[in-house]
PAZAPA-4460 file (N, C-alpha, C; in steps of 0.05 Angstrom, whole numbers, plus 32768, in hexadecimal, padded with zeros to 4 digits):
% residues 287
    n_x    n_y    n_z   ca_x   ca_y   ca_z    c_x    c_y    c_z   seq   type   mol
   8C56   7C58   8032   8C51   7C5E   8016   8C56   7C81   800D     1      X     A
   8C67   7C79   7FFB   8C75   7C92   7FF0   8C58   7CAB   7FEB     2      X     A
   8C65   7CC4   7FE3   8C51   7CCF   7FDC   8C44   7CCE   7FB4     3      X     A
   8C61   7CBB   7FA9   8C60   7CB9   7F8C   8C47   7CA2   7F8D     4      X     A
   8C4A   7C8D   7F9F   8C3C   7C75   7FA0   8C21   7C79   7FA9     5      X     A
   8C19   7C93   7FBB   8C01   7C9D   7FC2   8BEB   7CAB   7FAF     6      X     A
   8BFA   7CA9   7F96   8BEC   7CBD   7F82   8BD5   7CAD   7F70     7      X     A
   8BC0   7CB4   7F6F   8BA9   7CA2   7F65   8BA7   7CB5   7F47     8      X     A
   8BAE   7CAC   7F33   8BA4   7CB5   7F0F   8B84   7CAF   7F20     9      X     A
   8B78   7CC6   7F15   8B57   7CC5   7F10   8B50   7CC7   7EF2    10      X     A
   8B41   7CBC   7EE9   8B39   7CC2   7ECF   8B2F   7CDB   7EC4    11      X     A
   8B37   7CE8   7EB7   8B35   7D01   7EAA   8B1A   7D07   7E9B    12      X     A
   8B07   7D1C   7EAE   8AF7   7D1E   7EA2   8AEC   7D23   7E8D    13      X     A
   8AD4   7D21   7E7D   8ACC   7D22   7E5B   8ACD   7D37   7E53    14      X     A
   8AD2   7D40   7E41   8AD3   7D59   7E3D   8ABD   7D65   7E35    15      X     A
   8AB4   7D7E   7E3D   8A9A   7D82   7E38   8A9E   7D95   7E1F    16      X     A
   8A86   7D91   7E0E   8A84   7D9A   7DF6   8A85   7DBB   7DF6    17      X     A
   8A96   7DC3   7DDF   8A99   7DDB   7DDC   8A82   7DEB   7DD5    18      X     A
   8A77   7E01   7DDA   8A65   7E08   7DC7   8A6B   7E22   7DBB    19      X     A
   8A6D   7E31   7DA1   8A75   7E47   7D9B   8A62   7E54   7D8F    20      X     A
   8A66   7E71   7D8D   8A4E   7E86   7D86   8A55   7E83   7D69    21      X     A
   8A43   7E7C   7D59   8A44   7E7D   7D37   8A38   7E96   7D2E    22      X     A
   8A4F   7E9C   7D23   8A4C   7EB6   7D14   8A35   7EB4   7D00    23      X     A
   8A29   7ED8   7CFE   8A16   7EDC   7CEC   8A0E   7ED1   7CD4    24      X     A
   89FF   7EC0   7CC8   8A00   7EB8   7CAC   8A10   7E99   7CAC    25      X     A
   8A1C   7E8F   7CBD   8A34   7E74   7CBB   8A1C   7E60   7CBC    26      X     A
   8A06   7E64   7CCB   89F7   7E49   7CC9   89D3   7E54   7CC2    27      X     A
   89D3   7E50   7CAC   89B5   7E5F   7CAB   89A3   7E46   7CAA    28      X     A
   898E   7E45   7CBD   897D   7E30   7CC0   8958   7E36   7CBB    29      X     A
   894C   7E29   7CBB   892D   7E33   7CB7   8922   7E47   7CAB    30      X     A
   8916   7E5C   7CB4   8908   7E6E   7CA4   8924   7E83   7C97    31      X     A
   8934   7E87   7CAB   894A   7E97   7CA2   8954   7E8B   7C84    32      X     A
   8954   7E77   7C7D   895F   7E6C   7C66   8946   7E6F   7C53    33      X     A
   8931   7E67   7C5A   8921   7E6D   7C41   8916   7E8D   7C3C    34      X     A
   891A   7E9E   7C57   8918   7EBC   7C4E   8931   7EC1   7C3F    35      X     A
   894A   7EB2   7C3D   8961   7EBF   7C30   895A   7EB5   7C0F    36      X     A
   894E   7E9D   7C0F   894D   7E93   7BF0   893A   7EA2   7BDE    37      X     A
   8927   7EB6   7BF2   890D   7EBF   7BE1   891A   7EDD   7BDC    38      X     A
   892F   7EDE   7BE3   893A   7EFE   7BE2   893D   7F01   7BC6    39      X     A
   894A   7EEB   7BBA   894B   7EF4   7B99   8937   7EF3   7B86    40      X     A
   8920   7EE3   7B88   8908   7EE9   7B79   8901   7F00   7B7F    41      X     A
   88F9   7F01   7B96   88E0   7F1E   7BA8   88F6   7F39   7B94    42      X     A
   890B   7F34   7BA3   891D   7F4E   7B9D   8915   7F51   7B81    43      X     A
   891F   7F42   7B6C   891F   7F50   7B54   88FB   7F4F   7B4C    44      X     A
   88E7   7F42   7B4E   88D1   7F48   7B4D   88CA   7F64   7B53    45      X     A
   88D4   7F6F   7B77   88D1   7F87   7B78   88DA   7F9C   7B63    46      X     A
   88F2   7F97   7B61   8900   7FB0   7B4F   88F0   7FA7   7B32    47      X     A
   88E5   7F95   7B28   88DB   7FA1   7B08   88BA   7FAC   7B16    48      X     A
   88B5   7FA7   7B2B   8895   7FB6   7B30   88A0   7FCA   7B2B    49      X     A
   88B0   7FD9   7B42   88BB   7FF7   7B43   88C1   8000   7B23    50      X     A
   88CB   7FEB   7B18   88D9   7FFA   7AF2   88BF   7FFA   7AE8    51      X     A
   88A7   7FED   7AE6   8896   7FF2   7ADA   8884   8004   7AE7    52      X     A
   887D   800D   7B01   8875   8020   7B05   8883   803F   7B0B    53      X     A
   8898   803E   7B05   88AC   8054   7AF5   88AA   8060   7AE0    54      X     A
   88A4   8053   7AD3   889D   804C   7AB1   88BF   804B   7A9C    55      X     A
   88CB   8042   7AB5   88EC   8037   7AA8   88DC   801C   7A8F    56      X     A
   88C6   800F   7A97   88C2   7FF7   7A86   88A6   7FFA   7A80    57      X     A
   8898   7FF3   7A68   8884   7FEE   7A67   8873   7FDD   7A70    58      X     A
   8881   7FC2   7A6D   8876   7FA9   7A86   8865   7F9F   7A67    59      X     A
   8867   7F9E   7A4C   8856   7F92   7A3F   8857   7F77   7A38    60      X     A
   8873   7F6F   7A32   887B   7F5B   7A2B   8881   7F42   7A4D    61      X     A
   8883   7F55   7A61   888D   7F4A   7A7D   887D   7F4E   7A8E    62      X     A
   8869   7F50   7A93   8853   7F5E   7AA4   885E   7F61   7AC1    63      X     A
   884F   7F70   7AD3   885B   7F7C   7AF1   8856   7F66   7B00    64      X     A
   8862   7F5E   7B13   8859   7F4F   7B2A   8839   7F4A   7B2B    65      X     A
   883A   7F60   7B35   881C   7F66   7B3E   8805   7F5D   7B29    66      X     A
   880A   7F62   7B12   87F6   7F5B   7AFC   87F7   7F32   7AFE    67      X     A
   8811   7F29   7AFC   8812   7F11   7AF5   8808   7EFD   7B12    68      X     A
   8808   7F0F   7B2E   87FA   7F06   7B4A   87D8   7F06   7B40    69      X     A
   87D1   7F26   7B31   87B5   7F24   7B27   87AB   7F12   7B19    70      X     A
   87BC   7F02   7B05   87B2   7EEF   7AF2   87B4   7ED4   7B00    71      X     A
   87C9   7ED1   7B19   87C5   7EB6   7B28   87AD   7EB8   7B38    72      X     A
   87A7   7ECD   7B46   8789   7ECB   7B55   8775   7EC0   7B3E    73      X     A
   8774   7ED7   7B2F   875E   7EC6   7B1A   875C   7EB3   7B10    74      X     A
   8772   7E99   7B0C   8773   7E86   7B0C   876B   7E74   7B20    75      X     A
   876E   7E7B   7B33   8767   7E72   7B47   8750   7E74   7B57    76      X     A
   8742   7E8F   7B4F   872B   7E87   7B57   8718   7E7C   7B4B    77      X     A
   871D   7E7A   7B30   8706   7E66   7B1C   8712   7E4E   7B24    78      X     A
   8722   7E48   7B24   8727   7E2C   7B34   873F   7E1F   7B1B    79      X     A
   873C   7E2D   7B0F   8752   7E20   7AF1   876F   7E1F   7AFE    80      X     A
   8778   7E30   7B12   8796   7E27   7B17   8799   7E10   7B22    81      X     A
   8789   7E09   7B34   8781   7DEB   7B49   8781   7DCE   7B2A    82      X     A
   8772   7DE0   7B1C   8771   7DC8   7B05   878F   7DBA   7AF9    83      X     A
   8793   7DD9   7AEB   87AA   7DD2   7ADB   87C2   7DC6   7AEA    84      X     A
   87CD   7DD3   7B0A   87DC   7DC8   7B1D   87DC   7DA5   7B1E    85      X     A
   87BC   7DA0   7B27   87B7   7D80   7B27   87C1   7D71   7B10    86      X     A
   87B9   7D83   7AF8   87C5   7D6A   7ADE   87DC   7D70   7ADE    87      X     A
   87F0   7D7E   7AE2   8812   7D80   7AE4   881B   7D74   7AF7    88      X     A
   8813   7D75   7B0C   881B   7D5F   7B27   8815   7D3E   7B1F    89      X     A
   8806   7D34   7B16   87FD   7D1F   7B14   880B   7D10   7B01    90      X     A
   8812   7D21   7AE7   8824   7D18   7AD5   883B   7D1E   7ADA    91      X     A
   884E   7D2B   7AE5   8861   7D29   7AF4   8866   7D12   7B0F    92      X     A
   8853   7D12   7B18   8858   7CFD   7B2B   8854   7CDF   7B1E    93      X     A
   8847   7CD7   7B0C   8845   7CC1   7AF8   885E   7CBA   7AEB    94      X     A
   8869   7CCD   7ADB   8880   7CC8   7ACA   8891   7CCA   7AD7    95      X     A
   889C   7CD7   7AEF   88B5   7CD3   7B07   88AA   7CBD   7B13    96      X     A
   8897   7CB8   7B1A   8896   7C96   7B26   88A0   7C7E   7B0E    97      X     A
   889A   7C84   7AF7   88A3   7C71   7AE8   88BA   7C75   7ADE    98      X     A
   88CF   7C8A   7AE0   88E3   7C96   7AD4   88FD   7C8B   7AEB    99      X     A
   88EE   7C8C   7B08   8904   7C79   7B13   88FE   7C64   7B13   100      X     A
   88EF   7C4F   7B12   88EB   7C38   7B0E   88FE   7C30   7AF2   101      X     A
   88F7   7C3D   7ADA   890F   7C2F   7AC5   8929   7C3F   7AC8   102      X     A
   892B   7C4F   7AD7   8949   7C5F   7ADB   895C   7C4D   7AF1   103      X     A
   8950   7C4A   7B04   8962   7C3D   7B15   895A   7C1B   7B10   104      X     A
   894C   7C0C   7B06   8953   7BF6   7AF8   8969   7BEF   7AE5   105      X     A
   896D   7C01   7AD7   8981   7C02   7ABC   899B   7C0F   7AD1   106      X     A
   899A   7C17   7ADF   89B2   7C28   7AF0   89C1   7C12   7AFA   107      X     A
   89A9   7C04   7B10   89B4   7BED   7B1A   89C6   7BD9   7B09   108      X     A
   89AE   7BD2   7AF6   89BF   7BC3   7AE6   89D5   7BC4   7ADA   109      X     A
   89DF   7BD7   7AC8   89ED   7BDD   7AC0   8A08   7BE5   7AD4   110      X     A
   8A01   7BF1   7AEA   8A1B   7BEF   7AFD   8A20   7BD4   7B0A   111      X     A
   8A0A   7BC3   7B09   8A13   7BA4   7B14   8A23   7B9A   7AFB   112      X     A
   8A1F   7B9A   7AE9   8A2B   7B88   7AD5   8A36   7B92   7ABF   113      X     A
   8A4E   7B92   7AB8   8A62   7B9D   7A9E   8A52   7B91   7A8A   114      X     A
   8A4A   7B7C   7A87   8A42   7B77   7A6C   8A27   7B7E   7A60   115      X     A
   8A15   7B85   7A7C   89F8   7B96   7A78   8A07   7BB9   7A72   116      X     A
   8A14   7BC3   7A82   8A1F   7BDA   7A7E   8A2B   7BE4   7A5D   117      X     A
   8A33   7BC7   7A5B   8A43   7BCD   7A42   8A2B   7BCA   7A23   118      X     A
   8A19   7BC3   7A2F   8A00   7BB6   7A1C   89ED   7BD3   7A17   119      X     A
   89EA   7BDE   7A2B   89D1   7BF2   7A30   89DE   7C0D   7A30   120      X     A
   89F4   7C0D   7A3C   8A02   7C2E   7A49   8A02   7C37   7A29   121      X     A
   8A0A   7C31   7A14   8A12   7C47   7A01   89F4   7C4D   79ED   122      X     A
   89E5   7C41   79ED   89C3   7C43   79ED   89BB   7C55   79FB   123      X     A
   89BC   7C53   7A13   89AD   7C67   7A2A   89BB   7C80   7A24   124      X     A
   89DF   7C83   7A25   89E7   7C9D   7A1C   89E0   7CA8   7A07   125      X     A
   89DC   7C99   79F9   89DA   7CA9   79D8   89AF   7CB8   79D8   126      X     A
   89A1   7CAA   79E7   8989   7CAF   79EE   8984   7CC6   79FD   127      X     A
   898F   7CC6   7A12   8993   7CDF   7A24   899A   7CFB   7A11   128      X     A
   89AC   7CF9   79FD   89B0   7D12   79ED   899C   7D1F   79E4   129      X     A
   8982   7D12   79D7   896A   7D12   79D2   8963   7D27   79DE   130      X     A
   8958   7D41   79D5   8946   7D58   79E1   8933   7D50   79E2   131      X     A
   891C   7D57   79EE   8901   7D4F   79FB   88EA   7D54   79EE   132      X     A
   88F7   7D68   79D7   88DE   7D73   79CC   88DD   7D60   79B6   133      X     A
   88F4   7D52   79A7   88F6   7D39   799C   88EA   7D26   799A   134      X     A
   88E2   7D1E   79B0   88CF   7D0B   79BC   88AE   7D05   79B4   135      X     A
   88A7   7D25   79B2   888E   7D26   79B2   8882   7D15   799E   136      X     A
   8880   7D22   7980   8879   7D12   7968   8882   7CF4   796E   137      X     A
   888E   7CED   7971   888A   7CC7   7974   8879   7CBA   798A   138      X     A
   8879   7CD1   79A7   886D   7CC7   79B7   8849   7CCB   79A9   139      X     A
   8842   7CD6   79A3   8829   7CE5   7995   8829   7CCB   797E   140      X     A
   8837   7CC5   796D   8836   7CAB   795E   8827   7C92   796A   141      X     A
   883E   7C91   7984   883D   7C7A   798A   882A   7C77   79A1   142      X     A
   8821   7C8C   79B0   880D   7C82   79CB   87F3   7C98   79C5   143      X     A
   87F7   7CAD   79B5   87DC   7CBB   79AE   87E6   7CD5   79BD   144      X     A
   87D4   7CE2   79C2   87D7   7D03   79CC   87C9   7D03   79F0   145      X     A
   87C3   7CEF   79FB   87BB   7CE8   7A10   87CE   7CE0   7A26   146      X     A
   87C5   7CDD   7A3C   87D6   7CE0   7A57   87F2   7CD0   7A4C   147      X     A
   87EB   7CB7   7A44   87FC   7CA7   7A48   8816   7CAF   7A31   148      X     A
   8819   7CBB   7A23   8830   7CCF   7A17   883C   7CE0   7A27   149      X     A
   882C   7CEE   7A33   8833   7D04   7A46   8845   7CF3   7A61   150      X     A
   8838   7CE6   7A65   884B   7CD3   7A7C   8861   7CC8   7A74   151      X     A
   8861   7CBF   7A59   8876   7CB2   7A58   8890   7CBB   7A52   152      X     A
   888A   7CD1   7A41   88A1   7CF3   7A3A   88AC   7CF3   7A54   153      X     A
   8898   7CFC   7A6C   88A3   7D02   7A86   88B6   7CE8   7A8B   154      X     A
   88AF   7CD3   7A90   88BE   7CBF   7A96   88D9   7CB7   7A82   155      X     A
   88D7   7CC0   7A6C   88F3   7CC3   7A5D   88FD   7CD8   7A71   156      X     A
   88F6   7CEE   7A6A   8910   7D04   7A7B   8918   7CFD   7A99   157      X     A
   8909   7CEE   7AA7   8912   7CEC   7AC0   8924   7CD0   7AC5   158      X     A
   8920   7CBF   7AB7   8932   7CA3   7AB2   8949   7CAB   7AAE   159      X     A
   8956   7CBD   7A9C   8971   7CBB   7A93   8981   7CC6   7AAA   160      X     A
   8979   7CDC   7ABD   898F   7CE7   7ACB   898B   7CD5   7AE3   161      X     A
   8973   7CC0   7AEA   8974   7CB0   7AFF   8984   7C97   7AF6   162      X     A
   8984   7C91   7AE1   8994   7C7E   7AD9   89B7   7C80   7AD5   163      X     A
   89BF   7C9C   7ACF   89D8   7CA6   7AD1   89DD   7C9C   7AEF   164      X     A
   89CF   7CAD   7B00   89D2   7CB3   7B19   89D6   7C96   7B24   165      X     A
   89C7   7C83   7B24   89CB   7C69   7B26   89DD   7C56   7B24   166      X     A
   89EC   7C60   7B09   8A03   7C4F   7B01   8A17   7C5E   7B0E   167      X     A
   8A1E   7C76   7B09   8A35   7C82   7B18   8A39   7C81   7B33   168      X     A
   8A25   7C7D   7B49   8A22   7C75   7B62   8A2C   7C5A   7B64   169      X     A
   8A22   7C42   7B4F   8A2B   7C29   7B54   8A43   7C26   7B52   170      X     A
   8A48   7C3A   7B3A   8A68   7C29   7B32   8A7F   7C3F   7B4A   171      X     A
   8A74   7C4F   7B4F   8A87   7C61   7B5E   8A8F   7C55   7B83   172      X     A
   8A79   7C3C   7B81   8A85   7C2B   7B9E   8A9D   7C2D   7BA6   173      X     A
   8AA1   7C31   7BBD   8ABE   7C2C   7BC6   8AC4   7C0F   7BCD   174      X     A
   8ADA   7C04   7BB7   8ADE   7BE6   7BBC   8AEB   7BDC   7BD8   175      X     A
   8AF9   7BEC   7BE8   8AFC   7BDD   7C00   8AE5   7BD7   7C13   176      X     A
   8AD0   7BEC   7C14   8ABD   7BE6   7C27   8AAF   7BC9   7C1E   177      X     A
   8AAD   7BC6   7C03   8AA0   7BA8   7BFB   8AB8   7B92   7C06   178      X     A
   8AD0   7B96   7C06   8AE3   7B89   7C0D   8ADD   7B8B   7C2E   179      X     A
   8AD8   7B96   7C3F   8AD4   7B9A   7C62   8ABB   7B83   7C5A   180      X     A
   8AA4   7B85   7C47   8A87   7B7F   7C59   8A8F   7B67   7C4B   181      X     A
   8AA0   7B58   7C36   8AA3   7B40   7C37   8AB6   7B2E   7C4D   182      X     A
   8AC9   7B3D   7C55   8AD4   7B33   7C69   8AC7   7B2E   7C89   183      X     A
   8AAF   7B3B   7C83   8AA2   7B37   7C9A   8A86   7B1D   7C9D   184      X     A
   8A8B   7B19   7C7C   8A7E   7B01   7C74   8A60   7B07   7C71   185      X     A
   8A58   7B1D   7C6C   8A3D   7B24   7C5D   8A30   7B1E   7C46   186      X     A
   8A1A   7B15   7C4C   8A12   7B07   7C34   8A09   7B1C   7C19   187      X     A
   89FE   7B1B   7C0A   89FC   7B2B   7BF3   89E6   7B40   7BF9   188      X     A
   89D1   7B33   7C07   89BA   7B42   7C1C   89C6   7B58   7C25   189      X     A
   89D2   7B51   7C33   89DD   7B62   7C48   89F1   7B76   7C45   190      X     A
   8A01   7B69   7C30   8A18   7B7E   7C28   8A08   7B97   7C11   191      X     A
   89EB   7B8E   7C04   89E0   7BA4   7BF4   89D7   7BB4   7C06   192      X     A
   89C7   7BAD   7C22   89BA   7BBB   7C32   89D1   7BC9   7C47   193      X     A
   89E5   7BC0   7C4C   89F7   7BD0   7C63   8A12   7BDA   7C57   194      X     A
   8A14   7BDA   7C3E   8A2D   7BE7   7C36   8A1F   7BF5   7C15   195      X     A
   8A17   7BE3   7C06   8A15   7BEB   7BE9   89FC   7C04   7BF1   196      X     A
   89E9   7C03   7BFA   89D7   7C14   7BF7   89E0   7C27   7C04   197      X     A
   89EA   7C30   7C15   89F2   7C45   7C2A   8A08   7C5D   7C18   198      X     A
   8A12   7C4C   7C07   8A2C   7C55   7BFB   8A24   7C63   7BE7   199      X     A
   8A05   7C4F   7BD5   89FA   7C61   7BBD   89E8   7C76   7BC0   200      X     A
   89D8   7C6D   7BDC   89C4   7C88   7BE1   89C1   7CA3   7BE1   201      X     A
   89DF   7CAE   7BE2   89E1   7CC9   7BE0   89DC   7CD6   7BC7   202      X     A
   89EE   7CC7   7BB5   89F1   7CCD   7B99   89D3   7CCC   7B8B   203      X     A
   89C3   7CB4   7B96   89AB   7CA6   7B8B   8999   7CC2   7B90   204      X     A
   8999   7CCB   7BA8   8983   7CE8   7BAD   898D   7CF5   7B99   205      X     A
   89A1   7D02   7B96   89A1   7D13   7B82   899D   7D0B   7B6A   206      X     A
   89A0   7CF5   7B67   8995   7CEE   7B41   8975   7CF2   7B3F   207      X     A
   896A   7CEA   7B57   8949   7CED   7B5A   8941   7D11   7B57   208      X     A
   8952   7D1A   7B68   8950   7D39   7B62   8951   7D49   7B43   209      X     A
   8967   7D3B   7B35   896E   7D44   7B1C   8955   7D36   7B0B   210      X     A
   8946   7D21   7B0A   893B   7D16   7AFC   891E   7D2C   7B03   211      X     A
   8915   7D2E   7B1F   88FF   7D38   7B23   8905   7D59   7B0F   212      X     A
   8917   7D64   7B0E   8923   7D7C   7B04   891A   7D7B   7AE7   213      X     A
   8920   7D61   7AD5   891D   7D58   7ABD   8906   7D58   7AB8   214      X     A
   88F4   7D4D   7AC9   88D7   7D3F   7ACE   88C2   7D58   7ACA   215      X     A
   88CB   7D74   7ADD   88B9   7D8B   7AD4   88C0   7D9A   7ABC   216      X     A
   88DF   7D97   7AAF   88DF   7D9E   7A91   88CD   7D8F   7A7A   217      X     A
   88D5   7D73   7A7B   88C8   7D62   7A74   88A3   7D67   7A6C   218      X     A
   8897   7D71   7A82   887E   7D77   7A82   8875   7D85   7A76   219      X     A
   8885   7D96   7A69   887B   7DB0   7A5B   8878   7DA7   7A41   220      X     A
   8891   7D9C   7A34   888E   7D8D   7A1F   8879   7D78   7A16   221      X     A
   8872   7D69   7A37   8859   7D53   7A2C   8844   7D6B   7A2F   222      X     A
   883A   7D7A   7A3A   8823   7D87   7A42   8822   7D9B   7A1F   223      X     A
   8834   7D9A   7A0E   8831   7DA9   79F6   8826   7D98   79E0   224      X     A
   881E   7D7C   79F1   880D   7D68   79DA   87FB   7D69   79DE   225      X     A
   87EA   7D7B   79D5   87CB   7D7C   79D1   87BE   7D77   79F1   226      X     A
   87CF   7D88   7A05   87BF   7D8C   7A1A   87A8   7D99   7A25   227      X     A
   879C   7D91   7A30   877D   7DA2   7A2F   877E   7DB2   7A4E   228      X     A
   8790   7DA6   7A5E   8790   7DB6   7A7C   87AE   7DA9   7A82   229      X     A
   87BA   7DB9   7A99   87D5   7DB6   7AA1   87E1   7DD4   7A98   230      X     A
   87FC   7DD7   7AA7   880C   7DF6   7AAA   8815   7DF8   7A97   231      X     A
   8817   7DE1   7A83   8828   7DE9   7A62   8812   7DED   7A50   232      X     A
   87FA   7DE5   7A5D   87E1   7DF2   7A4C   87DF   7E0E   7A52   233      X     A
   87E6   7E16   7A6E   87DE   7E33   7A6D   87F6   7E40   7A60   234      X     A
   8811   7E39   7A5A   8825   7E41   7A50   881B   7E48   7A2A   235      X     A
   880F   7E31   7A20   880D   7E36   7A02   87F4   7E4B   7A0A   236      X     A
   87DC   7E43   7A0C   87C8   7E5B   7A0E   87CA   7E72   7A12   237      X     A
   87DE   7E73   7A25   87E4   7E92   7A2A   87F7   7E9B   7A16   238      X     A
   8806   7E87   79FE   8811   7E96   79EC   8802   7E94   79D7   239      X     A
   87F3   7E85   79D1   87DE   7E92   79BB   87CA   7EA0   79BD   240      X     A
   87BE   7EAC   79D2   87B7   7EB7   79D9   87C2   7EDA   79E6   241      X     A
   87DA   7ED7   79E2   87EA   7EED   79E8   87E1   7EF7   7A05   242      X     A
   87E2   7EEB   7A19   87DC   7EEC   7A33   87FE   7EE8   7A3D   243      X     A
   8813   7EFA   7A41   8829   7EFA   7A4F   8825   7EF9   7A6C   244      X     A
   8816   7F00   7A7A   880E   7EFB   7A93   880C   7EDF   7A99   245      X     A
   87FD   7ED5   7A8A   87F4   7EB5   7A8D   880B   7EA0   7A93   246      X     A
   881E   7EB2   7A76   8838   7EA1   7A72   8849   7EA0   7A88   247      X     A
   884D   7EB7   7A98   8863   7EBA   7AAC   8855   7EAE   7AC8   248      X     A
   883B   7EB1   7ACA   8828   7EA3   7ADE   882C   7E81   7AE4   249      X     A
   882A   7E7C   7ACA   882C   7E5A   7AC7   8850   7E57   7AC5   250      X     A
   885E   7E63   7AC5   8884   7E5D   7ACB   8884   7E65   7AE8   251      X     A
   887A   7E7A   7AED   8880   7E79   7B0C   8874   7E66   7B1F   252      X     A
   885C   7E5C   7B16   8850   7E41   7B27   8864   7E27   7B1E   253      X     A
   886E   7E28   7B06   887D   7E15   7B06   8897   7E0E   7B14   254      X     A
   88A3   7E26   7B13   88B5   7E30   7B29   88B5   7E2A   7B4A   255      X     A
   889F   7E2B   7B4D   8897   7E2B   7B67   888E   7E08   7B70   256      X     A
   887E   7E00   7B5A   8880   7DDF   7B61   8898   7DD3   7B5E   257      X     A
   88A6   7DDF   7B52   88C6   7DCA   7B48   88D1   7DCB   7B66   258      X     A
   88D2   7DE8   7B74   88E3   7DE7   7B89   88CE   7DD9   7B9E   259      X     A
   88BA   7DD8   7BA9   88A9   7DCE   7BB9   88AB   7DAB   7BB5   260      X     A
   88AA   7DA1   7B9D   88B2   7D7F   7B98   88D3   7D7F   7BA1   261      X     A
   88E1   7D95   7B9A   88FE   7D85   7BA2   8905   7D8E   7BB7   262      X     A
   88FB   7D9F   7BC7   88FD   7D9E   7BEB   88EB   7D85   7BF6   263      X     A
   88D4   7D7E   7BE9   88CD   7D67   7BFA   88DE   7D4C   7BF3   264      X     A
   88ED   7D4C   7BDB   88FE   7D36   7BD5   890A   7D37   7BEB   265      X     A
   8918   7D49   7BF2   8936   7D4C   7BFE   8927   7D48   7C21   266      X     A
   8914   7D4F   7C21   890A   7D4E   7C41   8903   7D2E   7C42   267      X     A
   88FE   7D21   7C30   88F1   7D07   7C32   8908   7CF3   7C2F   268      X     A
   891A   7D00   7C26   893B   7CEB   7C28   8945   7CED   7C3C   269      X     A
   8943   7D09   7C4D   8956   7D13   7C5C   895D   7CF6   7C74   270      X     A
   8945   7CE7   7C7F   8950   7CD7   7C8C   8956   7CBF   7C85   271      X     A
   8955   7CC1   7C69   8970   7CAB   7C62   898B   7CAB   7C62   272      X     A
   898F   7CC6   7C69   89A4   7CD1   7C63   89B1   7CDD   7C80   273      X     A
   89AB   7CD7   7C96   89B2   7CDE   7CB5   89CF   7CD9   7CB5   274      X     A
   89D3   7CBA   7CAE   89ED   7CAB   7CBA   8A04   7CC3   7CAA   275      X     A
   89FA   7CD3   7C9A   8A16   7CD8   7C87   8A23   7CF0   7C96   276      X     A
   8A40   7CEE   7C9D   8A52   7CFE   7CAD   8A58   7D14   7CA0   277      X     A
   8A4F   7D29   7C93   8A52   7D41   7C83   8A5F   7D59   7C98   278      X     A
   8A6B   7D6E   7C8D   8A6A   7D82   7C9B   8A55   7D96   7CA0   279      X     A
   8A44   7D95   7C88   8A2C   7D9D   7C8D   8A19   7D96   7CA4   280      X     A
   8A19   7D7E   7CA7   8A0D   7D74   7CC5   8A20   7D75   7CDA   281      X     A
   8A36   7D76   7CDB   8A4C   7D7D   7CF5   8A40   7D99   7CFA   282      X     A
   8A42   7DAE   7CEB   8A36   7DC9   7CF4   8A23   7DCC   7CF9   283      X     A
   8A0D   7DC3   7CF0   89EB   7DC3   7CFB   89F5   7DB8   7D0C   284      X     A
   89FA   7DA2   7D1B   89FC   7D95   7D32   8A0B   7DA4   7D47   285      X     A
   8A1D   7DB8   7D41   8A32   7DC6   7D4D   8A1E   7DDC   7D5D   286      X     A
   8A0A   7DE8   7D49   89FF   7E00   7D4E   89E3   7DEC   7D58   287      X     A
***
């Protein structure tokens, strides 16, 4: 047997995963990201506090952060803050749920049928341009000044971005992947579950986040409609009684609640998007 015949080719060993040292700041995770996100508002608050204490500003129209914190502490002590937060959260939650239902239904209907799209899309696009405050007198006339009008107004604000996002996601589904599904003889239900839903879901989550943001904007207009509790009521009460610290405190609570609810929505939807093969996920996996 020749030397050439005696050579046996052995399968190459699997390549080991190469780990590389990530540069500082290249991938921010956990508390590092949280602290970095707090840097700007905390830095601005500290700068404003210093400006007031050094006499650069009187702080009459925009009080010092310590004054705002003291106002929040007083509201929390007597229970008013928890009462107003609960009222606002309940209205946003109810309006968000109704808006999601209406926007999703209309978006799927318009996306699935060109006839339905030609029928309802022009009207909805026109209604979408109406400012939130313009709905207030009409909803008061129709539903009164109680909870029904407030929740309905929030639902209107949520429904339009959800409808637009659902419609856009449905129309942007790649025709080729639908043809692949049909070539595998998938039923309509299997086609919707295995192909259409994963293709639409990332855009739909973004639409929900946009709808949630508008829900928080619309709740202020809703609570201007004769509300006796809620963060919007705190704004009106602070304006009527000349309490700028209370106004800024209510705005700060709005910002915190909006951020927390958006983060909760992102966290809840993350397991549904694990299949995505994006650059960010690949970088996190390497790290």
